[in-house]
Structures are given as structure tokens and as C-alpha cells.
C-alpha positions in Angstrom: 34.4 -95.0 -40.1 36.7 -97.4 -41.9 34.1 -100.2 -42.0 31.6 -97.8 -43.5 34.0 -96.8 -46.2 34.9 -100.4 -47.0 31.3 -101.5 -47.3 30.5 -98.6 -49.6 33.7 -99.3 -51.6 32.8 -103.0 -51.9 29.4 -102.2 -53.2 30.9 -99.8 -55.8 33.5 -102.4 -56.8 30.9 -105.0 -57.4 29.3 -102.7 -60.0 32.5 -101.5 -61.6 35.3 -103.2 -63.5 37.5 -103.8 -60.4 37.3 -107.1 -58.7 37.4 -106.5 -54.9 37.2 -109.2 -52.4 35.6 -108.3 -49.1 38.0 -108.6 -46.2 37.3 -111.4 -43.7 36.6 -110.7 -40.1 37.3 -107.2 -38.8 37.0 -105.3 -42.2 40.5 -103.7 -41.8 41.9 -104.5 -45.2 40.6 -104.2 -48.8 42.0 -106.3 -51.6 42.1 -105.3 -55.3 42.5 -107.7 -58.2 43.9 -105.6 -61.0 43.9 -106.9 -64.5 46.2 -105.5 -67.2 43.2 -103.7 -68.8 42.5 -101.9 -65.4 46.1 -100.9 -65.1 46.1 -99.4 -68.6 43.0 -97.4 -67.7 44.7 -96.0 -64.6 48.0 -95.2 -66.3 47.3 -93.7 -69.7 50.2 -93.8 -72.1 52.3 -96.5 -70.3 52.9 -99.9 -71.8 51.3 -102.8 -69.9 53.3 -105.8 -69.0 53.6 -108.8 -71.4 52.4 -111.2 -68.8 48.6 -111.9 -68.6 48.6 -112.6 -64.9 46.6 -110.5 -62.5 48.0 -108.6 -59.6 46.6 -108.8 -56.1 47.2 -105.8 -53.8 46.0 -105.7 -50.2 45.6 -102.2 -48.7 45.0 -101.8 -45.0 42.5 -99.0 -44.7 43.5 -98.1 -41.1 47.0 -97.1 -42.4 45.6 -94.6 -44.9 44.6 -91.0 -44.1 41.5 -90.0 -46.1 40.4 -86.4 -46.4 37.9 -84.6 -48.6 37.8 -81.1 -50.1 35.8 -79.1 -52.6 36.3 -80.3 -56.1 37.1 -78.0 -59.1 35.5 -78.1 -62.5 31.9 -78.0 -63.7 28.9 -78.8 -61.6 27.1 -75.6 -60.8 26.4 -74.6 -57.2 26.6 -78.2 -56.1 30.4 -78.1 -56.5 30.6 -75.1 -54.0 28.5 -77.0 -51.4 29.8 -80.5 -51.3 33.4 -81.8 -50.6 33.8 -84.6 -53.2 37.5 -84.4 -54.0 39.2 -87.3 -52.2 42.8 -87.2 -51.0 44.4 -90.4 -49.7 47.9 -90.4 -48.2 50.1 -92.8 -46.4 53.7 -92.7 -45.1 55.7 -94.8 -47.6 58.8 -95.5 -45.4 56.7 -96.9 -42.5 54.2 -98.9 -44.7 55.2 -102.4 -43.5 52.4 -103.9 -45.6 54.6 -103.2 -48.7 58.0 -105.0 -49.0 61.1 -102.9 -48.7 62.3 -103.2 -52.3 58.8 -102.2 -53.6 58.8 -99.2 -51.3 62.1 -98.1 -52.7 60.8 -98.4 -56.2 57.7 -96.4 -55.3 59.8 -93.6 -53.9 61.9 -93.6 -57.0 59.1 -93.6 -59.5 56.7 -91.2 -57.7 59.0 -88.4 -56.4 56.5 -85.8 -57.5 53.7 -87.4 -55.4 55.6 -87.7 -52.2 55.7 -84.7 -49.9 58.4 -83.5 -47.5 57.0 -85.7 -44.7 57.4 -88.8 -46.8 53.7 -89.3 -47.5 52.5 -90.5 -50.9 49.5 -88.3 -51.8 46.9 -89.5 -54.3 43.9 -87.3 -55.2 40.9 -87.9 -57.4 38.1 -85.6 -58.5 36.8 -87.6 -61.5 33.4 -88.1 -60.1 30.8 -86.0 -58.1 30.7 -88.8 -55.5 33.0 -89.1 -52.5 32.9 -92.9 -52.6 33.8 -93.2 -56.3 36.6 -90.7 -55.9 37.9 -92.7 -52.9 37.7 -95.9 -54.9 39.6 -94.3 -57.7 42.3 -93.2 -55.2 42.6 -96.7 -53.8 42.8 -98.1 -57.4 45.6 -95.6 -58.1 47.5 -96.7 -55.0 47.1 -100.4 -55.8 48.2 -99.8 -59.4 51.3 -97.8 -58.0 52.1 -100.8 -55.7 51.5 -103.3 -58.5 53.7 -101.5 -61.0 56.5 -101.2 -58.5 56.3 -104.9 -57.6 56.6 -106.0 -61.1 59.8 -108.0 -61.7 61.6 -107.5 -65.0 61.5 -110.4 -67.4 64.6 -112.5 -67.7 66.1 -112.3 -71.2 66.1 -115.6 -73.1 69.0 -117.1 -75.0 67.5 -115.9 -78.3 67.3 -112.3 -76.8 70.9 -112.5 -75.8 71.9 -113.6 -79.3 69.9 -110.8 -80.9 71.3 -108.2 -78.6 74.9 -109.3 -79.2 74.3 -109.1 -83.0 72.9 -105.6 -82.7 75.9 -104.5 -80.6 78.3 -106.0 -83.1 76.5 -104.3 -86.0 76.6 -101.0 -84.2 80.3 -101.3 -83.5 81.1 -102.1 -87.2 79.0 -99.1 -88.4 80.8 -96.8 -85.9 84.2 -98.0 -87.2 83.1 -97.6 -90.9 82.0 -94.0 -90.1 85.3 -93.4 -88.4 87.2 -94.5 -91.4 85.2 -92.3 -93.8 85.7 -89.2 -91.6 89.4 -90.0 -91.4 89.7 -90.3 -95.2 87.8 -86.9 -95.6 90.2 -85.2 -93.2 93.3 -86.7 -94.9 92.0 -85.5 -98.3 91.9 -81.9 -96.9 95.5 -82.0 -95.9 98.0 -80.0 -97.8 101.6 -81.0 -97.9 104.1 -78.1 -98.1 107.2 -80.3 -98.7 
């Protein structure tokens, strides 16, 4: 079952914008090469990273639980007959193919996608094809892993100087506003001596 899914996914990947390398040997793992443009398509409204490097994510297919159900939306009677909505889930805490710190970030950033059993649930119903929806789910999972594995950029000396100048300016403005408010309150005072 898994080898059939991987072969179909690889044939779809070769025609789409995702670069997938076919696994060697037993076909038990699929590898995605995600570019920044692909990540921006998957996560609408989020800023991409400043780096131009690509991210490689290896997903072992035997660790994923794939299920299909009837999709909603337009499509006529065909929607009522065929199960095209793909649901892919895996247990985050026991996913040893993801490093521990990345798993913690995934749990922190995707609380709404994780059920009580600790499984990350990703669904897709963008297409009327099971294979395309499964490919979309795998792309979403690899994008989630890639986003969680990003390391923050180290600030340069110039950034530290700019930040210190901004903090100093903010501090001076706060003290100036404090003096203005103090003088206003002192002017309202009435002496009864």
C-alpha cells in the first residue's frame, strides 16, 4: 500500500512545483525539497525566511496514518460517491524521525491541529483526486516540520547598536512624557496656605 502511494506521489511531484526525490531501496521514505516559494504557497499570510536556502524534509510513510473520507464542496453527485478528502496523522511525541526540539516547536505552534491522543492531524480537500490531496497533506506536514526546524538569525553588531539606540530613544521619550504630565498635575494644584 505504501509503495503504491509513494509511486503515485512521485509521479505527481514530478509534474508539480515540489521537487521530490524517490527513496532508494525499500520505498519507505519520501523526501521533499521545499523552496521558499513553495512554503509561501502553503502558508498564506506568513512571512518567509530571509535565507534563500532550501529545506529538505524526509517523511517516513510507514509512520503516517492515512485515511480518506467524502469531501465537501461543489462537484455534483461525484462528491457523494467518491472519498477524496485525505487525512494524514502521526503521533508527534513518538516521531523519532523529527528531532526533540523541533517536536516541541511543532506542539507549541500547532496546538489546534493536535488531538487529545497527541496526533498531528492534517487534512486536504483542495482537489478531486485522492493522490493530489495526499500530496498536499504531505507538503503541509513537511512545511510544518521545516518551519519548526528554522533557527532564528543571530543579530549582527549593527542590529545590536540600532536596537540599543531605539531603546534609549524610547526611554527618553517616556521620561519627557512623564515630566509633561507632572507639570500638568502641578499646575492643577491649589494651595490653601
